[in-house]
N, C-alpha and C positions, 0 to 999 in steps of 0.2 A: 273635757267640758263640752256639754251640748248647749248650743245657743238658746234654744227654747227653754231648756231647764234653767239656765242662768236668769233669764228674764222672768220666768214664772216664780222662781225662788225669791226674787226681789219683790214681786207683787204679793206673794204670800207673807213674806216677813214684814212688809211695810204697807199692808192693806189700808190701815187707818190713815196713815200719812198721805198715801196716794188718793184716797177718797176725799180727804180735805183739800188737797192740792187741785182737785178737779171739781170743787164746789163753787157755788156763787160767791162765797166769802173770799175765795182765792181771786176771783175777778175783782172783787171790791178792793183787795190788797193791791192787785196789779194796777188798778186805775187810780189809786189814792183816794178812793171813795167817790170818784166821778163816774157813775155808771152810764156812760154814753159811748156810742160807737167810736167817736174820735179818741176818747180816752183809752179804750181797749186797743185801738191801733197804735197809739203812742206808747202805751205800756209794753205791748208785745215787741214793738220795734226797739225799745230801750234794752229789753232783755236780750234780743238777738244781736244788738251791737256789742253787748258785753260778751256774749258767747263767741261772736266773731273774733274779738280781740284775743281770746284764748286759742281758738282753733287756728288762727293765722300763725301762731308761734310754733306749732307742732310739726308741720311737714318737713322743715329743714333738719330736724333731729329725729325723725321717725324713718322707718324702713319701708320701701317698696309700696305694697298695697295700702298699708296703714297711712303712709304719707299722702297717697292719692286720695284716700277717703277723707282725711282731715281737710285737705285742700278743697275738695268738692263740697264738703259740709260747710266750710267757711264761706264759700261763694253763695251757697244756698241761704245761709243765715243772713249774710249781708244783703243779698238781693231781696229776700223777704222783708227785711227791715225797711229797705227803701220803698218797697211796694206799699207797706202799711203806713209809713209816715216818713216823708223825705227829710223832714226837719228835726226828727227826734234825735236826741243825743243820749249817750249812756251816762246820765248825770245822777242816777239813783244812788243812794248811799250803799245799798247792797243789791246783789243780783239773786235771781232764783237759783241758777245752776252754775254760773261762771266762777263764782268765788271758790266753790269746792273743787273745780277742775284745775284751777291755777296751781302751778308748781308740780304737776304730775310729770314724771320724767321718763318712765319706761312705756313702751307701746302697750303692754298689758294693762297698766294703770290707765293710760289714756283711752284705750278702747273700752274698758269697763266703765270708766267715767262718762265717756260720750254716750254709750248705750243707756246708762242710767239717766243722764241728763235729758236725752231725747225721749225716754220713757216718761219722765216727769212732764216735759213740755207737750208731748202728745196727749197725755191725760188732761192737762189744762186746756189744750186746744179743743177738746171735746166740749168743754163747758163754754168756750168762746163761740163755737158753732151754735150751741143752744142759745146763747145770748142774742146773736143776730137773728136767729129764727124767731125768738120771742119779740124782737124789735121789728119784725116784719121787713127785714132787710135781706132779701133773698140773694142779692148780688154778693154782699159781704159774707153771708153764710156759706155760699158756694166757694168763695175765695178762701175762707178759713178751713173749710172742709178739705180742699185741695192741699192747703198748708199742712193740715193734720196728717193727711195721707203720705205726704213727702217726709214728714218727721218720722213716721212709722217705718218708711223704707230705709232711711239712714240709720235708725235705731237697729233694725234687723241686720243691716250690713255690718254695723259695728259689732253686734253680738256674734255674727257668723265668723268674722275675722278674729274676734277674741277667742272663740272656740278653737280656731286653728293655732293660735299663738300660745295657748295655755298648755305647756308641755309637761307640767308636773303638779304635785299637790301644792307646792309653794305658790305657783302662778295662780292656781284656782283660789287659794286663800286670799291672795292679793286682790284678785278680781272681785271677789265677793265683798271684801272690806271696802274697796273703793266705791263699788256700786252702792253699798249701804251709806257710806259717807256722803255721797252726792244727794241721795234722797233725804237723809237727815239734814243736810245743809239747806235743801229746798224747804223742808218743813220748818226749820229755824227761821228762814225768811218769812214764811207764812205767819208764824206765831208772833215774831217780833214786829212785823209790819202792822198787823191788826192790833196788837197791844198798844203800839205807838199811836194808833188812831182811836184808842179808847173802845175797841171792839173786842168782845170775848171770842177767842179763836177756837175754843174746844168743841163747840157744837157744830156738827156738819149740817150745812143747808141742803 
């Protein structure tokens, strides 16, 4: 399996979902309809808290480089959450990516899931950068731009290591299925959150 091919296949197969997850409606869902800078920070921090809770469980039962990657990614997620909102708690009913990652047992599943989750969050972060640019908040725009860049680095690291760990067709099938599940789970969050707010989720902003 080639790392770039894995990520591109996810983009190609889930272009509509990723487009909507990187739209202004996704920001509306993330903030619970409060389109303010503080709400963006809080919503992002809550998602990262949920992600941290999953990643924290993986290093002890993963191998070598995978364990190190998950540990580093957990620290990154927790640190970013604290930087965005020190008081935010993971009290949302559902998360964007963490719910679909929970319960993954093999390193192939975990690496594929992490790569897909970080792809989703990197796409959303692009819209968050745009939000702060539109809000004339250059400091926050730069902060989220750096956050997006680091998400992309961890995404690529996970995809690269996944490519090394996929030894046969069964591994590749598992990786593709898990990646699809994570994006589908994120899209379910998008649809269910907006519908719960009385907003039509299907049209892309």
